[in-house]
mmCIF file of the N, C-alpha and C atoms, coordinates in Angstrom:
data_MODEL
# 
_entry.id   MODEL 
# 
loop_
_atom_site.group_PDB 
_atom_site.id 
_atom_site.type_symbol 
_atom_site.label_atom_id 
_atom_site.label_alt_id 
_atom_site.label_comp_id 
_atom_site.label_asym_id 
_atom_site.label_entity_id 
_atom_site.label_seq_id 
_atom_site.pdbx_PDB_ins_code 
_atom_site.Cartn_x 
_atom_site.Cartn_y 
_atom_site.Cartn_z 
_atom_site.occupancy 
_atom_site.B_iso_or_equiv 
_atom_site.pdbx_formal_charge 
_atom_site.auth_seq_id 
_atom_site.auth_comp_id 
_atom_site.auth_asym_id 
_atom_site.auth_atom_id 
_atom_site.pdbx_PDB_model_num 
ATOM 1   N N  . MET A 1 1  ? 123.545 -5.551  -113.703 1.00 0.00 ? 1  MET A N  1 
ATOM 2   C CA . MET A 1 1  ? 123.786 -5.379  -115.026 1.00 0.00 ? 1  MET A CA 1 
ATOM 3   C C  . MET A 1 1  ? 121.995 -4.246  -114.907 1.00 0.00 ? 1  MET A C  1 
ATOM 4   N N  . THR A 1 2  ? 121.953 -3.527  -115.674 1.00 0.00 ? 2  THR A N  1 
ATOM 5   C CA . THR A 1 2  ? 120.851 -2.319  -115.369 1.00 0.00 ? 2  THR A CA 1 
ATOM 6   C C  . THR A 1 2  ? 120.679 -1.726  -117.330 1.00 0.00 ? 2  THR A C  1 
ATOM 7   N N  . ILE A 1 3  ? 119.472 -2.219  -117.235 1.00 0.00 ? 3  ILE A N  1 
ATOM 8   C CA . ILE A 1 3  ? 119.073 -1.491  -118.742 1.00 0.00 ? 3  ILE A CA 1 
ATOM 9   C C  . ILE A 1 3  ? 118.091 -0.566  -118.427 1.00 0.00 ? 3  ILE A C  1 
ATOM 10  N N  . CYS A 1 4  ? 117.854 0.409   -119.123 1.00 0.00 ? 4  CYS A N  1 
ATOM 11  C CA . CYS A 1 4  ? 116.915 1.881   -119.777 1.00 0.00 ? 4  CYS A CA 1 
ATOM 12  C C  . CYS A 1 4  ? 115.973 1.369   -120.718 1.00 0.00 ? 4  CYS A C  1 
ATOM 13  N N  . LEU A 1 5  ? 115.013 1.315   -120.067 1.00 0.00 ? 5  LEU A N  1 
ATOM 14  C CA . LEU A 1 5  ? 113.738 1.387   -121.028 1.00 0.00 ? 5  LEU A CA 1 
ATOM 15  C C  . LEU A 1 5  ? 113.052 2.719   -121.370 1.00 0.00 ? 5  LEU A C  1 
ATOM 16  N N  . LEU A 1 6  ? 113.039 3.268   -122.562 1.00 0.00 ? 6  LEU A N  1 
ATOM 17  C CA . LEU A 1 6  ? 112.091 4.661   -122.566 1.00 0.00 ? 6  LEU A CA 1 
ATOM 18  C C  . LEU A 1 6  ? 111.724 4.999   -123.983 1.00 0.00 ? 6  LEU A C  1 
ATOM 19  N N  . GLN A 1 7  ? 110.613 5.028   -123.893 1.00 0.00 ? 7  GLN A N  1 
ATOM 20  C CA . GLN A 1 7  ? 109.510 5.160   -125.024 1.00 0.00 ? 7  GLN A CA 1 
ATOM 21  C C  . GLN A 1 7  ? 110.015 5.878   -125.812 1.00 0.00 ? 7  GLN A C  1 
ATOM 22  N N  . ARG A 1 8  ? 109.511 6.036   -126.806 1.00 0.00 ? 8  ARG A N  1 
ATOM 23  C CA . ARG A 1 8  ? 109.967 7.332   -127.912 1.00 0.00 ? 8  ARG A CA 1 
ATOM 24  C C  . ARG A 1 8  ? 108.829 8.425   -127.386 1.00 0.00 ? 8  ARG A C  1 
ATOM 25  N N  . ASP A 1 9  ? 109.256 9.602   -127.399 1.00 0.00 ? 9  ASP A N  1 
ATOM 26  C CA . ASP A 1 9  ? 108.428 10.541  -127.168 1.00 0.00 ? 9  ASP A CA 1 
ATOM 27  C C  . ASP A 1 9  ? 107.908 10.445  -125.889 1.00 0.00 ? 9  ASP A C  1 
ATOM 28  N N  . ALA A 1 10 ? 108.515 9.598   -124.630 1.00 0.00 ? 10 ALA A N  1 
ATOM 29  C CA . ALA A 1 10 ? 108.080 9.695   -123.647 1.00 0.00 ? 10 ALA A CA 1 
ATOM 30  C C  . ALA A 1 10 ? 108.683 10.502  -122.533 1.00 0.00 ? 10 ALA A C  1 
ATOM 31  N N  . LYS A 1 11 ? 108.264 10.750  -121.085 1.00 0.00 ? 11 LYS A N  1 
ATOM 32  C CA . LYS A 1 11 ? 108.949 11.558  -120.247 1.00 0.00 ? 11 LYS A CA 1 
ATOM 33  C C  . LYS A 1 11 ? 109.672 10.588  -119.196 1.00 0.00 ? 11 LYS A C  1 
ATOM 34  N N  . ARG A 1 12 ? 109.252 9.607   -118.948 1.00 0.00 ? 12 ARG A N  1 
ATOM 35  C CA . ARG A 1 12 ? 109.919 8.818   -117.835 1.00 0.00 ? 12 ARG A CA 1 
ATOM 36  C C  . ARG A 1 12 ? 110.151 7.368   -118.184 1.00 0.00 ? 12 ARG A C  1 
ATOM 37  N N  . GLU A 1 13 ? 111.837 7.245   -117.621 1.00 0.00 ? 13 GLU A N  1 
ATOM 38  C CA . GLU A 1 13 ? 112.034 5.947   -118.404 1.00 0.00 ? 13 GLU A CA 1 
ATOM 39  C C  . GLU A 1 13 ? 111.993 4.880   -116.802 1.00 0.00 ? 13 GLU A C  1 
ATOM 40  N N  . ALA A 1 14 ? 112.417 3.549   -117.426 1.00 0.00 ? 14 ALA A N  1 
ATOM 41  C CA . ALA A 1 14 ? 112.369 2.249   -116.346 1.00 0.00 ? 14 ALA A CA 1 
ATOM 42  C C  . ALA A 1 14 ? 114.043 1.924   -116.458 1.00 0.00 ? 14 ALA A C  1 
ATOM 43  N N  . LEU A 1 15 ? 114.487 1.827   -115.201 1.00 0.00 ? 15 LEU A N  1 
ATOM 44  C CA . LEU A 1 15 ? 115.726 0.799   -114.916 1.00 0.00 ? 15 LEU A CA 1 
ATOM 45  C C  . LEU A 1 15 ? 115.343 -0.298  -114.599 1.00 0.00 ? 15 LEU A C  1 
ATOM 46  N N  . LEU A 1 16 ? 116.041 -1.165  -115.509 1.00 0.00 ? 16 LEU A N  1 
ATOM 47  C CA . LEU A 1 16 ? 115.594 -2.917  -115.260 1.00 0.00 ? 16 LEU A CA 1 
ATOM 48  C C  . LEU A 1 16 ? 117.098 -3.319  -114.264 1.00 0.00 ? 16 LEU A C  1 
ATOM 49  N N  . GLU A 1 17 ? 117.197 -3.677  -113.019 1.00 0.00 ? 17 GLU A N  1 
ATOM 50  C CA . GLU A 1 17 ? 118.304 -4.233  -112.947 1.00 0.00 ? 17 GLU A CA 1 
ATOM 51  C C  . GLU A 1 17 ? 118.199 -5.666  -112.754 1.00 0.00 ? 17 GLU A C  1 
ATOM 52  N N  . PHE A 1 18 ? 119.264 -6.511  -113.421 1.00 0.00 ? 18 PHE A N  1 
ATOM 53  C CA . PHE A 1 18 ? 119.440 -7.480  -113.397 1.00 0.00 ? 18 PHE A CA 1 
ATOM 54  C C  . PHE A 1 18 ? 120.606 -8.146  -111.987 1.00 0.00 ? 18 PHE A C  1 
ATOM 55  N N  . PRO A 1 19 ? 119.939 -9.430  -111.942 1.00 0.00 ? 19 PRO A N  1 
ATOM 56  C CA . PRO A 1 19 ? 120.925 -9.927  -110.689 1.00 0.00 ? 19 PRO A CA 1 
ATOM 57  C C  . PRO A 1 19 ? 122.518 -9.977  -111.531 1.00 0.00 ? 19 PRO A C  1 
ATOM 58  N N  . PRO A 1 20 ? 123.755 -10.635 -110.775 1.00 0.00 ? 20 PRO A N  1 
ATOM 59  C CA . PRO A 1 20 ? 124.908 -10.945 -111.361 1.00 0.00 ? 20 PRO A CA 1 
ATOM 60  C C  . PRO A 1 20 ? 124.679 -12.264 -111.962 1.00 0.00 ? 20 PRO A C  1 
ATOM 61  N N  . PRO A 1 21 ? 125.628 -12.632 -112.538 1.00 0.00 ? 21 PRO A N  1 
ATOM 62  C CA . PRO A 1 21 ? 125.460 -14.289 -113.017 1.00 0.00 ? 21 PRO A CA 1 
ATOM 63  C C  . PRO A 1 21 ? 126.254 -14.515 -111.907 1.00 0.00 ? 21 PRO A C  1 
ATOM 64  N N  . LYS A 1 22 ? 125.886 -16.192 -111.878 1.00 0.00 ? 22 LYS A N  1 
ATOM 65  C CA . LYS A 1 22 ? 126.186 -17.086 -110.724 1.00 0.00 ? 22 LYS A CA 1 
ATOM 66  C C  . LYS A 1 22 ? 127.842 -17.478 -110.869 1.00 0.00 ? 22 LYS A C  1 
ATOM 67  N N  . ARG A 1 23 ? 128.351 -17.093 -112.098 1.00 0.00 ? 23 ARG A N  1 
ATOM 68  C CA . ARG A 1 23 ? 129.934 -17.360 -112.388 1.00 0.00 ? 23 ARG A CA 1 
ATOM 69  C C  . ARG A 1 23 ? 130.455 -15.869 -111.402 1.00 0.00 ? 23 ARG A C  1 
ATOM 70  N N  . LEU A 1 24 ? 130.024 -15.282 -110.946 1.00 0.00 ? 24 LEU A N  1 
ATOM 71  C CA . LEU A 1 24 ? 130.904 -13.811 -110.682 1.00 0.00 ? 24 LEU A CA 1 
ATOM 72  C C  . LEU A 1 24 ? 130.584 -13.829 -109.379 1.00 0.00 ? 24 LEU A C  1 
ATOM 73  N N  . LEU A 1 25 ? 129.366 -14.470 -109.014 1.00 0.00 ? 25 LEU A N  1 
ATOM 74  C CA . LEU A 1 25 ? 129.159 -14.573 -107.377 1.00 0.00 ? 25 LEU A CA 1 
ATOM 75  C C  . LEU A 1 25 ? 130.361 -15.985 -106.814 1.00 0.00 ? 25 LEU A C  1 
ATOM 76  N N  . LYS A 1 26 ? 130.677 -16.767 -107.798 1.00 0.00 ? 26 LYS A N  1 
ATOM 77  C CA . LYS A 1 26 ? 131.509 -17.616 -107.487 1.00 0.00 ? 26 LYS A CA 1 
ATOM 78  C C  . LYS A 1 26 ? 132.800 -17.773 -107.639 1.00 0.00 ? 26 LYS A C  1 
ATOM 79  N N  . GLY A 1 27 ? 133.279 -16.605 -107.844 1.00 0.00 ? 27 GLY A N  1 
ATOM 80  C CA . GLY A 1 27 ? 134.878 -16.123 -108.116 1.00 0.00 ? 27 GLY A CA 1 
ATOM 81  C C  . GLY A 1 27 ? 135.436 -16.642 -109.318 1.00 0.00 ? 27 GLY A C  1 
ATOM 82  N N  . LEU A 1 28 ? 134.299 -16.972 -110.456 1.00 0.00 ? 28 LEU A N  1 
ATOM 83  C CA . LEU A 1 28 ? 135.113 -17.337 -111.373 1.00 0.00 ? 28 LEU A CA 1 
ATOM 84  C C  . LEU A 1 28 ? 135.373 -16.433 -112.404 1.00 0.00 ? 28 LEU A C  1 
ATOM 85  N N  . PRO A 1 29 ? 135.607 -17.070 -113.514 1.00 0.00 ? 29 PRO A N  1 
ATOM 86  C CA . PRO A 1 29 ? 135.936 -15.712 -114.742 1.00 0.00 ? 29 PRO A CA 1 
ATOM 87  C C  . PRO A 1 29 ? 134.704 -15.115 -115.144 1.00 0.00 ? 29 PRO A C  1 
ATOM 88  N N  . HIS A 1 30 ? 134.983 -14.172 -115.252 1.00 0.00 ? 30 HIS A N  1 
ATOM 89  C CA . HIS A 1 30 ? 133.845 -12.875 -115.902 1.00 0.00 ? 30 HIS A CA 1 
ATOM 90  C C  . HIS A 1 30 ? 132.621 -13.463 -117.143 1.00 0.00 ? 30 HIS A C  1 
ATOM 91  N N  . GLY A 1 31 ? 131.713 -13.608 -116.700 1.00 0.00 ? 31 GLY A N  1 
ATOM 92  C CA . GLY A 1 31 ? 131.049 -13.910 -117.951 1.00 0.00 ? 31 GLY A CA 1 
ATOM 93  C C  . GLY A 1 31 ? 129.871 -13.013 -117.592 1.00 0.00 ? 31 GLY A C  1 
ATOM 94  N N  . ARG A 1 32 ? 129.165 -12.853 -118.900 1.00 0.00 ? 32 ARG A N  1 
ATOM 95  C CA . ARG A 1 32 ? 128.493 -12.092 -119.290 1.00 0.00 ? 32 ARG A CA 1 
ATOM 96  C C  . ARG A 1 32 ? 127.000 -12.304 -119.388 1.00 0.00 ? 32 ARG A C  1 
ATOM 97  N N  . LEU A 1 33 ? 126.158 -11.208 -119.115 1.00 0.00 ? 33 LEU A N  1 
ATOM 98  C CA . LEU A 1 33 ? 124.705 -11.860 -119.498 1.00 0.00 ? 33 LEU A CA 1 
ATOM 99  C C  . LEU A 1 33 ? 124.169 -11.676 -120.694 1.00 0.00 ? 33 LEU A C  1 
ATOM 100 N N  . GLN A 1 34 ? 123.710 -12.881 -121.002 1.00 0.00 ? 34 GLN A N  1 
ATOM 101 C CA . GLN A 1 34 ? 122.904 -12.807 -122.265 1.00 0.00 ? 34 GLN A CA 1 
ATOM 102 C C  . GLN A 1 34 ? 121.196 -12.323 -122.506 1.00 0.00 ? 34 GLN A C  1 
ATOM 103 N N  . LEU A 1 35 ? 120.995 -11.541 -122.902 1.00 0.00 ? 35 LEU A N  1 
ATOM 104 C CA . LEU A 1 35 ? 119.564 -11.403 -123.162 1.00 0.00 ? 35 LEU A CA 1 
ATOM 105 C C  . LEU A 1 35 ? 119.009 -11.472 -124.358 1.00 0.00 ? 35 LEU A C  1 
ATOM 106 N N  . ASP A 1 36 ? 117.998 -12.165 -124.527 1.00 0.00 ? 36 ASP A N  1 
ATOM 107 C CA . ASP A 1 36 ? 116.879 -12.408 -125.998 1.00 0.00 ? 36 ASP A CA 1 
ATOM 108 C C  . ASP A 1 36 ? 116.309 -11.314 -125.832 1.00 0.00 ? 36 ASP A C  1 
ATOM 109 N N  . ASP A 1 37 ? 115.741 -10.829 -126.996 1.00 0.00 ? 37 ASP A N  1 
ATOM 110 C CA . ASP A 1 37 ? 114.598 -10.756 -127.564 1.00 0.00 ? 37 ASP A CA 1 
ATOM 111 C C  . ASP A 1 37 ? 113.124 -10.714 -126.401 1.00 0.00 ? 37 ASP A C  1 
ATOM 112 N N  . ALA A 1 38 ? 113.473 -11.952 -126.114 1.00 0.00 ? 38 ALA A N  1 
ATOM 113 C CA . ALA A 1 38 ? 111.726 -12.325 -125.168 1.00 0.00 ? 38 ALA A CA 1 
ATOM 114 C C  . ALA A 1 38 ? 111.998 -12.152 -124.115 1.00 0.00 ? 38 ALA A C  1 
ATOM 115 N N  . THR A 1 39 ? 112.973 -12.002 -123.793 1.00 0.00 ? 39 THR A N  1 
ATOM 116 C CA . THR A 1 39 ? 113.520 -11.745 -122.069 1.00 0.00 ? 39 THR A CA 1 
ATOM 117 C C  . THR A 1 39 ? 113.114 -9.920  -121.922 1.00 0.00 ? 39 THR A C  1 
ATOM 118 N N  . ILE A 1 40 ? 113.267 -9.138  -122.917 1.00 0.00 ? 40 ILE A N  1 
ATOM 119 C CA . ILE A 1 40 ? 113.416 -7.670  -122.768 1.00 0.00 ? 40 ILE A CA 1 
ATOM 120 C C  . ILE A 1 40 ? 111.990 -7.483  -122.685 1.00 0.00 ? 40 ILE A C  1 
ATOM 121 N N  . THR A 1 41 ? 111.510 -8.434  -123.604 1.00 0.00 ? 41 THR A N  1 
ATOM 122 C CA . THR A 1 41 ? 109.720 -8.130  -123.921 1.00 0.00 ? 41 THR A CA 1 
ATOM 123 C C  . THR A 1 41 ? 109.309 -8.493  -122.159 1.00 0.00 ? 41 THR A C  1 
ATOM 124 N N  . ARG A 1 42 ? 109.498 -9.590  -121.687 1.00 0.00 ? 42 ARG A N  1 
ATOM 125 C CA . ARG A 1 42 ? 108.897 -9.603  -120.620 1.00 0.00 ? 42 ARG A CA 1 
ATOM 126 C C  . ARG A 1 42 ? 109.149 -8.718  -119.743 1.00 0.00 ? 42 ARG A C  1 
ATOM 127 N N  . CYS A 1 43 ? 110.055 -8.074  -119.713 1.00 0.00 ? 43 CYS A N  1 
ATOM 128 C CA . CYS A 1 43 ? 110.994 -7.229  -118.292 1.00 0.00 ? 43 CYS A CA 1 
ATOM 129 C C  . CYS A 1 43 ? 109.788 -5.971  -118.596 1.00 0.00 ? 43 CYS A C  1 
ATOM 130 N N  . ALA A 1 44 ? 110.265 -5.521  -119.640 1.00 0.00 ? 44 ALA A N  1 
ATOM 131 C CA . ALA A 1 44 ? 108.892 -4.358  -120.248 1.00 0.00 ? 44 ALA A CA 1 
ATOM 132 C C  . ALA A 1 44 ? 107.248 -4.495  -119.843 1.00 0.00 ? 44 ALA A C  1 
ATOM 133 N N  . ARG A 1 45 ? 106.807 -5.727  -120.002 1.00 0.00 ? 45 ARG A N  1 
ATOM 134 C CA . ARG A 1 45 ? 105.325 -6.049  -119.753 1.00 0.00 ? 45 ARG A CA 1 
ATOM 135 C C  . ARG A 1 45 ? 105.675 -6.236  -118.267 1.00 0.00 ? 45 ARG A C  1 
ATOM 136 N N  . ALA A 1 46 ? 106.439 -6.530  -117.729 1.00 0.00 ? 46 ALA A N  1 
ATOM 137 C CA . ALA A 1 46 ? 106.346 -6.644  -116.114 1.00 0.00 ? 46 ALA A CA 1 
ATOM 138 C C  . ALA A 1 46 ? 106.790 -5.214  -115.185 1.00 0.00 ? 46 ALA A C  1 
ATOM 139 N N  . ALA A 1 47 ? 107.285 -4.084  -116.478 1.00 0.00 ? 47 ALA A N  1 
ATOM 140 C CA . ALA A 1 47 ? 107.861 -2.840  -115.418 1.00 0.00 ? 47 ALA A CA 1 
ATOM 141 C C  . ALA A 1 47 ? 106.252 -2.236  -115.725 1.00 0.00 ? 47 ALA A C  1 
ATOM 142 N N  . ILE A 1 48 ? 105.774 -2.435  -117.050 1.00 0.00 ? 48 ILE A N  1 
ATOM 143 C CA . ILE A 1 48 ? 104.560 -1.869  -116.766 1.00 0.00 ? 48 ILE A CA 1 
ATOM 144 C C  . ILE A 1 48 ? 103.060 -2.435  -116.312 1.00 0.00 ? 48 ILE A C  1 
ATOM 145 N N  . SER A 1 49 ? 103.111 -3.775  -115.423 1.00 0.00 ? 49 SER A N  1 
ATOM 146 C CA . SER A 1 49 ? 102.213 -4.333  -115.002 1.00 0.00 ? 49 SER A CA 1 
ATOM 147 C C  . SER A 1 49 ? 102.611 -3.844  -113.498 1.00 0.00 ? 49 SER A C  1 
ATOM 148 N N  . ALA A 1 50 ? 103.771 -3.709  -113.028 1.00 0.00 ? 50 ALA A N  1 
ATOM 149 C CA . ALA A 1 50 ? 104.137 -2.686  -111.659 1.00 0.00 ? 50 ALA A CA 1 
ATOM 150 C C  . ALA A 1 50 ? 103.764 -1.231  -111.667 1.00 0.00 ? 50 ALA A C  1 
ATOM 151 N N  . GLY A 1 51 ? 103.235 -0.991  -112.943 1.00 0.00 ? 51 GLY A N  1 
ATOM 152 C CA . GLY A 1 51 ? 103.029 0.537   -112.382 1.00 0.00 ? 51 GLY A CA 1 
ATOM 153 C C  . GLY A 1 51 ? 103.732 1.824   -113.147 1.00 0.00 ? 51 GLY A C  1 
ATOM 154 N N  . TRP A 1 52 ? 104.739 1.415   -114.184 1.00 0.00 ? 52 TRP A N  1 
ATOM 155 C CA . TRP A 1 52 ? 105.831 2.416   -114.720 1.00 0.00 ? 52 TRP A CA 1 
ATOM 156 C C  . TRP A 1 52 ? 104.720 2.793   -116.128 1.00 0.00 ? 52 TRP A C  1 
ATOM 157 N N  . GLU A 1 53 ? 104.369 4.040   -115.780 1.00 0.00 ? 53 GLU A N  1 
ATOM 158 C CA . GLU A 1 53 ? 103.866 5.002   -116.781 1.00 0.00 ? 53 GLU A CA 1 
ATOM 159 C C  . GLU A 1 53 ? 104.943 5.685   -117.241 1.00 0.00 ? 53 GLU A C  1 
ATOM 160 N N  . PRO A 1 54 ? 105.418 5.522   -118.837 1.00 0.00 ? 54 PRO A N  1 
ATOM 161 C CA . PRO A 1 54 ? 106.382 6.378   -119.331 1.00 0.00 ? 54 PRO A CA 1 
ATOM 162 C C  . PRO A 1 54 ? 106.110 7.606   -119.931 1.00 0.00 ? 54 PRO A C  1 
ATOM 163 N N  . MET A 1 55 ? 104.632 7.830   -119.894 1.00 0.00 ? 55 MET A N  1 
ATOM 164 C CA . MET A 1 55 ? 103.956 9.299   -120.633 1.00 0.00 ? 55 MET A CA 1 
ATOM 165 C C  . MET A 1 55 ? 104.340 10.078  -119.188 1.00 0.00 ? 55 MET A C  1 
ATOM 166 N N  . SER A 1 56 ? 104.255 9.456   -118.062 1.00 0.00 ? 56 SER A N  1 
ATOM 167 C CA . SER A 1 56 ? 103.986 10.291  -116.713 1.00 0.00 ? 56 SER A CA 1 
ATOM 168 C C  . SER A 1 56 ? 105.497 11.036  -116.138 1.00 0.00 ? 56 SER A C  1 
ATOM 169 N N  . ARG A 1 57 ? 105.483 12.343  -115.698 1.00 0.00 ? 57 ARG A N  1 
ATOM 170 C CA . ARG A 1 57 ? 106.646 12.711  -115.370 1.00 0.00 ? 57 ARG A CA 1 
ATOM 171 C C  . ARG A 1 57 ? 106.965 12.233  -114.065 1.00 0.00 ? 57 ARG A C  1 
ATOM 172 N N  . GLY A 1 58 ? 108.026 12.561  -113.785 1.00 0.00 ? 58 GLY A N  1 
ATOM 173 C CA . GLY A 1 58 ? 108.717 12.257  -112.464 1.00 0.00 ? 58 GLY A CA 1 
ATOM 174 C C  . GLY A 1 58 ? 110.282 11.721  -112.576 1.00 0.00 ? 58 GLY A C  1 
ATOM 175 N N  . LYS A 1 59 ? 110.653 11.308  -111.825 1.00 0.00 ? 59 LYS A N  1 
ATOM 176 C CA . LYS A 1 59 ? 112.344 10.062  -112.019 1.00 0.00 ? 59 LYS A CA 1 
ATOM 177 C C  . LYS A 1 59 ? 112.202 8.968   -112.534 1.00 0.00 ? 59 LYS A C  1 
ATOM 178 N N  . PRO A 1 60 ? 113.042 8.374   -112.842 1.00 0.00 ? 60 PRO A N  1 
ATOM 179 C CA . PRO A 1 60 ? 113.112 6.951   -113.234 1.00 0.00 ? 60 PRO A CA 1 
ATOM 180 C C  . PRO A 1 60 ? 112.663 6.053   -112.847 1.00 0.00 ? 60 PRO A C  1 
ATOM 181 N N  . MET A 1 61 ? 111.663 4.976   -112.821 1.00 0.00 ? 61 MET A N  1 
ATOM 182 C CA . MET A 1 61 ? 111.062 4.114   -111.357 1.00 0.00 ? 61 MET A CA 1 
ATOM 183 C C  . MET A 1 61 ? 112.506 2.919   -111.878 1.00 0.00 ? 61 MET A C  1 
ATOM 184 N N  . VAL A 1 62 ? 112.847 2.575   -111.051 1.00 0.00 ? 62 VAL A N  1 
ATOM 185 C CA . VAL A 1 62 ? 113.853 1.696   -110.938 1.00 0.00 ? 62 VAL A CA 1 
ATOM 186 C C  . VAL A 1 62 ? 113.359 -0.213  -110.241 1.00 0.00 ? 62 VAL A C  1 
ATOM 187 N N  . PHE A 1 63 ? 113.248 -1.231  -111.428 1.00 0.00 ? 63 PHE A N  1 
ATOM 188 C CA . PHE A 1 63 ? 112.595 -2.369  -111.028 1.00 0.00 ? 63 PHE A CA 1 
ATOM 189 C C  . PHE A 1 63 ? 114.366 -3.159  -111.049 1.00 0.00 ? 63 PHE A C  1 
ATOM 190 N N  . THR A 1 64 ? 113.709 -4.589  -110.243 1.00 0.00 ? 64 THR A N  1 
ATOM 191 C CA . THR A 1 64 ? 114.764 -5.616  -109.644 1.00 0.00 ? 64 THR A CA 1 
ATOM 192 C C  . THR A 1 64 ? 113.938 -6.793  -110.900 1.00 0.00 ? 64 THR A C  1 
ATOM 193 N N  . VAL A 1 65 ? 114.929 -7.509  -111.581 1.00 0.00 ? 65 VAL A N  1 
ATOM 194 C CA . VAL A 1 65 ? 113.787 -8.493  -112.333 1.00 0.00 ? 65 VAL A CA 1 
ATOM 195 C C  . VAL A 1 65 ? 114.912 -9.947  -112.097 1.00 0.00 ? 65 VAL A C  1 
ATOM 196 N N  . ASP A 1 66 ? 114.437 -10.799 -112.261 1.00 0.00 ? 66 ASP A N  1 
ATOM 197 C CA . ASP A 1 66 ? 115.373 -12.048 -112.367 1.00 0.00 ? 66 ASP A CA 1 
ATOM 198 C C  . ASP A 1 66 ? 116.092 -12.265 -113.528 1.00 0.00 ? 66 ASP A C  1 
ATOM 199 N N  . ALA A 1 67 ? 116.866 -13.575 -113.458 1.00 0.00 ? 67 ALA A N  1 
ATOM 200 C CA . ALA A 1 67 ? 117.555 -13.208 -114.894 1.00 0.00 ? 67 ALA A CA 1 
ATOM 201 C C  . ALA A 1 67 ? 116.254 -13.955 -115.743 1.00 0.00 ? 67 ALA A C  1 
ATOM 202 N N  . GLU A 1 68 ? 115.433 -14.070 -116.140 1.00 0.00 ? 68 GLU A N  1 
ATOM 203 C CA . GLU A 1 68 ? 114.442 -14.526 -117.061 1.00 0.00 ? 68 GLU A CA 1 
ATOM 204 C C  . GLU A 1 68 ? 113.360 -13.479 -117.159 1.00 0.00 ? 68 GLU A C  1 
ATOM 205 N N  . GLY A 1 69 ? 113.842 -12.169 -116.687 1.00 0.00 ? 69 GLY A N  1 
ATOM 206 C CA . GLY A 1 69 ? 113.097 -10.925 -116.980 1.00 0.00 ? 69 GLY A CA 1 
ATOM 207 C C  . GLY A 1 69 ? 111.213 -10.443 -115.952 1.00 0.00 ? 69 GLY A C  1 
ATOM 208 N N  . ASN A 1 70 ? 111.306 -11.590 -115.195 1.00 0.00 ? 70 ASN A N  1 
ATOM 209 C CA . ASN A 1 70 ? 110.033 -11.496 -114.405 1.00 0.00 ? 70 ASN A CA 1 
ATOM 210 C C  . ASN A 1 70 ? 110.401 -10.442 -112.893 1.00 0.00 ? 70 ASN A C  1 
# 
């Protein structure tokens, strides 16, 4: 699953890629990844600390995060 972060009035977005749920890897019925506000907050902080500058110009930056948003 991929989530797009875009700050208001910003020029550059960040794409956060989450790993598929383990149920999908084992061939079990499709599950849906549940994300809470704390996980999204951790993802945004991790993207900023990894170098995402929302006010800069350029292509979207892609970040791969774990299920906890780190």
